[in-house]
N, C-alpha and C positions, 0 to 999 in steps of 0.2 A: 422590646416593642411592647411592654406593660410601662415603661418609664424613658418616654424618647428623650427625655433630657437630660437622665442617666446615660442612654445607651449609646451617644455619639463618642466618638472614637476619641481619647484622650492625647494633647500634646506633649504632656510631662505627667512623669509617673513619679508618688509620694507616697510614702508606709504613713502608717497612724503617727508615728511620733515626729515625723516629718510636718503633718498636717499640725499639729498641736503645736508644734514651735511655729509654725508658719502663721498661726491666728495667734500666737503670743505675740510674736514681735511687730504686729501689723502690715504682714506681707501679705494675708489674705483681703482681696477685696469683696468678696463676696460669698458665701456658703448654700448650696442647696442641698437638705437632706432627706434622702426616702429610708425611714423606718424598717417598713417591710422588706427594700432591697438591702438594706444595711449598706448603703454607697452611702459616701458623699463627695459632691462637687464641688471642687475648690476652683475661684476665679484668682489667679495673683494679678499684680499690678500692671505687668507687661501682657496682659492680654492672654499668657497662657492658661489651660485649663487640665486639670486632673482628677481622677475619681479614685477616691480611696475606700478599701472597706472597712466599715466599721461595726461596733456590735450595735444590737437595735437599740439597747438603752445605754445612753453614755451623757452621763450628768457634766465629765470634765469639757467635753468637747463645749456642751451648751454653756458653763462656767465662764470659758476662755472667751469663747466668742461675746460672752455680754460685757466681760472687762476691757477687752479690747476694742468693742463696738464695733464689730464684722456686721453685719445684714446676714442672718441666719435664716434660712425659709424653709419649713418644715413642709414635704410633699407626699401626700396621702394617694399612693396608686392602688389601691385595693379594690374599689368603685373599678377602676379602668379594667383590672385583670378579671373583675368576676363579669362586666360585659365582655370581653373577647372572648372568656370563658364560654358564655351564653352563645356566642356567635359561631365557635368552633364547634360546639355541640348540634345547633340546628342545623349546620353546615354537614355533619356528619350522618343526621337526620335525613338532610335531602338525596346525600349519595346512596342511602339504603334505599331509600324508597325508589329512586331514581332505575338502581341496579334492580329492584323487585318488579319495576313494571318493565325491563327490558326481557329481564325471562319468563315475565307473562304473555308478550307479546309475540316470544319464540314459541311460546306453548299452543299460543292459538293458532299460530301458522302451521304449528307441526300437525295439530289437531285439526285445522281446516285441508290439509293435503292430505290427511288418513280418510277424511270424510268425504274427500274429493278424489279419491282412487276408483269409487265405482261408476263415478260421471265421465259418460263419452265425451270427447272433445273433437267430435268431425267439423272437418273444416267447411262453413257453410259460404257458397257464392249464391250471390242474388240474380234473379232472370239477368240483368243488365249486365250483369258484371263476366257473363259467358259471352263472348265473340266469336266464338267457333262454331260453325256449321258443317254439312257435309261436303260443300265444296272445298273446304280446306282438306278434308280427308281424299286422298287419292290411291290407286294401286288397289284397294280392298273392295271394290264394286258388287262382289256377293254379299260379304258383309254390311255394307252399307242398304243393300236393298233388304236385308232378313231384320233390320234394325228400325227403317223406315216405316213397318207397321209399331211397332213402341212408341214412335212418336205417333203416330195416328190414334194410337188408344190413350195417348195422354191429352191430344187436342181435343179429339172427338171420341167420348168414352162411351156417350150415350147412342152412336152409331151400331157400336159391338154387341153393347148389353142388350139392347132392343130386342135381340134376334137370339139372345141368349147365350153367347160369347161371353167367357169369364177373361177379364185382362190378368196377360202373364203376370206373374209374381216376380219372377225372377228369370235373367237373362245372364247364362254364364259366357264368357269370352276368350276362348281357347286358343292361344298361338305362342310361337317362340317369343323370345326377346325382343322387343324393339318393332316389332310389327302393327304399332298402332293401337292398340286395346285402349289405353286410357284415354287416345286422342278420340277414340270414337264414341267412347263415353261422355267425353265433355260435348262431341258435338251432338251426341244426341239430348244432354241438357239444352243445349244452346238451340236446338231445331223444334222443341217443344215447350221452350218460352218457362221452364217450372226451375222451382229453387234445386239446388244440388248440394248434396252433401257426399265429400269423398273423404276416407279412410283408409288406411292401411290396416291389414289383418291383423298384424305385428302389435299393433297399438291396445288389441282387445284384453291380451295377456301380461300380467303382472307376474308378481313375485308372490302376493297374497291371495289365498285362495278364495274365490267368487268374487274377485273384481273383475274378470271377463264378462262373467254374466249379466252381472250388474251394469257395468258400460254397454253391452248388446240391446239390454232393458232401455237402457235411458238413450240409445241413439234410437232406436227404435219409437220411443215418446216422442221424441223431438221430433223426426220425420213426419209421425203424424200430426204432430200441429203445426206442419208447414204442406201437407197436402192439397194437391197432389205433387209428387217431389221424386227425386230421383235419389237412390242412395247407391255410392259408387264402394265397393271394397277391392282395396286392389290385394294382388298376390293372397288369395283367400284361403290358397294352400295352407298358411300358416296357421291357419285355426280349423282349416276343414278337410286335415288328414283322417284317415279311418282311423276309430276309436277300436283299442285293443291291440293295436298294430306295434305298441313300443315291446322292447324287450324286456322280458316279466310280466306284461300286461299290466294292470291295475289301471286306477283313475286318476285323472291329475288335472290340473288347471285348465287346460286347453279343451280338455273333453267337457268339461262341466260349460266352459264357453260353446261348444260347439253344442251342445244340447240345447243351450239357449236359444241360439240362432235358429237351429232346427223349427223350435217352439214359436218361436217371435215369424217366422216364415209360413209357416201351416198351424196354426194352433188354433184354441178358441174365441180368441178376440183376431176382431175383422182388422185387416191391416189396410183397405183399399185407398187406392191411390196411392201407394208406395209401390214404385220399383226397384227391385235390388238388381244392379248392377255388380257381375265380379270379375275379376280378371286372373287369370293362372295360366302358366306355362308348364305346369305338371298335372293335367287332370286324371291320372292314374294312379295317382295318390287319395284322390277327395273319396269322401266317406258316400257309400251310393244311397245313403238315406238324404244324403245333402242334394243328390243329382237328379231324386224320383220328382215325375211330373206333381206338380203345385206346390214345388220350391222352385226349382229351376226348371220351367217351363223349355225352355229354349236353349239351345247350345248351339252358338255362331262360331265356325272355325275362322279365326284372322290368321293366315298363313302367309309365308313367304310370298312376294308380289310375282309374278311373271313378268316376261319382256315388257309385256305392253305397260302393266301398272310400273315396274320401274321408269318407266318412259313417263309417264302421268307424274309422278311423286317428282322424277327430276326438275318439271314443268312447274309444279308446286314451287318448289325450293328455289329455283331461277327466278322466281318473281323478284323476289328483292336483292336479286346480286346482278350487278354489271357481266351479261354473258355475251362473249365475242358473236357475231352473227354465224361466221366460220363454224362455231361449233355445234357438232349434229349431237343431241342429247341422245336420240335414238341409238345410234350409234353406241354410246355408251351406257348403253340401257344393255346391250347385247355383251358386253364386254364384263358386265357385274351380276353373272348368276350367282345366286346365292344371298343376293345382298337383301337387308331388311330394310326398311323404311327408316329407319334411326342411322343404320350404314348408309345409305344414300345421302340423309342429310349433313352426316359428320364428313361423307367424301367432297360435297361443295364447300364445305365451310375449311375444310383442309385448303381445297383447291384457291378460296379466297382468299387464306393467310400466306400461302406461298405468291398468289398474284400481289399481294400487300410486300412481301420480302422482297419481291423482284422490282417494285413499283412502277406495277403497269395499272392501265387504269378497267379494264376488262380481262374479264377470267378466259383463257385460250385452254387448247385443246393440250398443250404441253404443262399448263399449268394440274389439269384435273388428272393426268397422267401422272405427273409426278406425287399429287396427293394420294391416285390409288396405290401405288408404289409404296407409299409410306403407310397407308394401312392396313395395308396386306403383308408385307415384307420388313418395313422396318425403314430407319432412316439410313441414306448412304452412309457407306463406310468409306475408308480411306482405299483407293484403286490399288491393286494387285501390284508387287514390282518384281516378285520372282517370275523371269521367264518360264520356266520350268511348271510350275504351279499354276502357271498361267494358261499353258497349254492342256494343262491335263486335265482344269476345269472347261476349259472351251471344250474338248474333245467330250469330255460328259453331258454339258448344254447340248450342245450340237446334236449326240448321240441321241437324246430325248426328241429334241425338233425335227430329227430326219424320219425315226422311227414314225412321230406321229404325220409327217406330211406323206410319210410312203403307204400307209395304210389307211383304207380307204373308209373304213368303220372310227376312225379316231377321231378326238378334237379338234376342232380348226387350232392353227398355231398364231398366236397374236404377235407375239415377238419373242426373241432371245437376248440375254443380253451376258455379260461379263460382270458388270459393274456390283460390287457386292453391296450388301444391306446390314443393319444392327444385329437383324433379327439371326443370324448366322449363316446367312446365305451367302455364298461366296458367287452366284450366279443364277440364273433361273430362266426356264422357258415356259412363259406363259401360254395356256390354251384357254379356248373360249369352246365351249360345248354347245353344240345346236340343240335350242329347247324345242324346236319344232318335231325334230325327231327323239329327245331326250326326255320323257314327259315322267312326272317324279312316278315313280315305280313300275315302267314300262320299259327299261333299261334291255334291250337284247343281249342274248350271251355273247355273241360276236362281236359288242360292243366293249361289253366288259371286258373279254381276251385282249380285244386292241389297247385296250388303258391300262391293261396289266403290262402288255408289252412296251407301250411307252414308259412306263414307269420303271422297264430295266433297261432302257434303252441307254442309261446313264454306265450303268455295269455291263452292258453287254461292249460299248464303246470301248471302256479300259481295257476287255478283253480281245478285242478284236488289235487294238494301236498297241496294246503295251504287253499283253500276255498273263497269263494265271498267277504268277509269279509276283507282279507290279500290280494287281489291283490297288484299290484304297477303301476305305472306309467311306469315302465320300458318299456311297449309297445306302446309307445305312435305313434311312428314314424312306426313301423309295422302297427300298426292301421290305418293311415296315407298312407300308401301304398296300403293298402288292399281297403280303401275305394276309392281310384281314381281308382284303377283297375278294383271295382265292377261298379263304373259310367260309366265308359268307355263301359265293357260287355254290360250297359243297353241303354245309350244315343248314340251310334257309331255302336257296333256291334252285336245289335238287338238278345242278349242272354237274351232275359225275355220276360215275358208272353203278354207284350206290344205290341209285333210283330218287326217284321224288318223294323224299324224308324230310320232316323238318328235324333235324337232329339236335337243334338249340333252339329256343325260344326266342323273342323279340331282346336284342341289346338294349333294351333301354334303362335309365338308371335306375339305378337299386333302389328300392323302399324299404330301409333299415326295418326288420321287425316283420316283414312282411315275404319279404324276397331272399333277406340273407339268409334266412335259413333254410332256405329251400333251394338253392343252390346245389343240388345234386346231379351228378350225370344220371342219363335214362338209359345209359345204352352201355353196353358190355367194353370189357379193355380190348377184346378183338376191333368191335367198330372203332373205336376209340384212333387203334391203330392203322386200321382201313381209311378211316378219316383223314390222319395225318398224312398217309401216303397218298390219299387226294389232292390233299394242300399243296404237297410238295411235286407231284405230277403238274398242275395247273402252272405253277411258281417256274417248274424247270422249262414248258412249253411257253411261257411267256418270254424266259432268257435267251431260250434257242430260238424264238421268231425273231427276236431283236439283232440277236448276234449276226442269222442269217441276213436279214436285210441291209445291215451295216456293212459287213462282207461283202455282198453284194455290190456295194455302192459304195467301195473306199475310195476311189477318186473324187468322189461327191464331198465323201465324209471329210476328206483331209482339204479340199476347195474350201469347203464354209468354215471349217476350223479356222484356216489362215484367215480367211475374211471376218471371221468376229473375233480374232484377235489384234486385226487392224481397227475395226469398226467400233470393235465392244460393245453394239447393240446392233443388232438385224430385225428389222419390223417380217413379220408375216409373209408380206406381199412381194419384200426383196427374198426371201429366203424362198420361197414358193418359184420364184421366177428362175433362179438357179436350178432349182432342181428340174424344172421342165426341158433346163437344156439336156439334161443326161437323161432325161425318160427315155427309156428301151438300150441304155448302154450299161451292162452290169459285167462282171467278173465272177469265176466261177467260184462257190465257197470254200472249195479244200485248199485256194491257193492265199485265201487271208486265215482260216481261223481252222483248226483243225474238228476233226468231228466230236472227239471227244470230250470239247468244251460243250457243243450242245446235247451231250446225252447225260451230262453229270456235274455236280455240282462242283465248283471251284475250291481249292483247299480253303 
């Protein structure tokens, strides 16, 4: 590197004696000597070159070259090496400086992140960015009516303040998941035409103490700068849980965040023009200070939609999808009790996927039915091939369907099928309750007993047809459902001989720290035994009712089972048409099932 002329590879290798001999005999044409490197490059007559190591001081070589008249050039490479050494040192300094700069930049970023922990990062949507209004929200008219006053407060505050009315500081949206709480908040912002901040409550709390409180302060500071505006906190129960409810008590970062939120909502500083909307599906765990007037002045229930609400939601989602004119969305609203707005949106989306998979242009009833069974029962599984197992399952499902059809207080039969599903269902009988008769919380005792008898219809069919020794575990989930229903009738509803006493409280989700340590029975062991006996009595009565009905209609049971095995699916109308032909035709109970089956539990 320091002597390019001497660093080139040599074609011929000579030693020092050979070099001196070649110079003395005139065989060397040119010599190039670098005393610092102690090397001599010799060029021979045929063009070959060779590099020979020599001493730094070599008078013999100089004398021989002078005597033979061979050109001798002495090359000084010390300056070149000094320059290259300087360049190497400069390069090293540059690398060190670059490394220090990289480390400083990383440290600065880390410092910025540390300083930014206390900053809130709510997502701000400008007025023009929100295109959702109340027309896009269906099925929850009561909640919309309640929130329309909030819009009026934001649009015309003087109309209320002039007569001494105070603008509500907070509105809490309460309801099950998927009912449209977030959609309602966005619709309020879209109708009011104001800025809309949205943030999840879990984003407040971090590992470091004090970060959550700092973020709450920063969020309200940003909101006040944009007032009038709406701040929406989703899942506020993540930060608004009751203080001191943790096992062991104490204070933590979440409680400090909650304290700061309480101060910002109703403290010494004025935050007029900022309306706080929050959503939760666990209002029972929220701190009482958060729910008092002056903070969350209003609590709006966003519950599951009723039949008319579901129809309105289906109509909203059907706007963007090609629905066949033959599809009756009102009928599908009746078939989907308990569905939330999100469930109904997913139902039509799955129906659209099924339609595309079938290479059709319009969504038809069959596509919606397929989608409904997919979201409730799972994907279709391979059909049953074992004829004995198929007949057993057919009797089981027809037992449910027949008991439901024969009992006046039971829910309406929609369909019964043998087609298995991936959810472990070998077949099923779908029932649709009449919502006009079954309002939430207003179910009669007779209807509950009818539902229990329908639940025991599968086990009763196995007993009637195959006997006590041939029953299977296929009714296990049915028995669990019937047992839970019977226990609620005894311990909560007072439907037993023990009287109208609530032996157990609300079986809602347990809030650890508040409820877990309080889960102690409030009655004696004798009462617990009596409660268990009443539950067993109700369950046995349900089984006896189902056995009586099926044994009294054994020919009808056999015919419907054969039809189900042949067709695999029977609609509710077809099923009822067969039952109507048999009305008034019964057989004695003792000819089909012994009395001990009706009065005792099978082994």
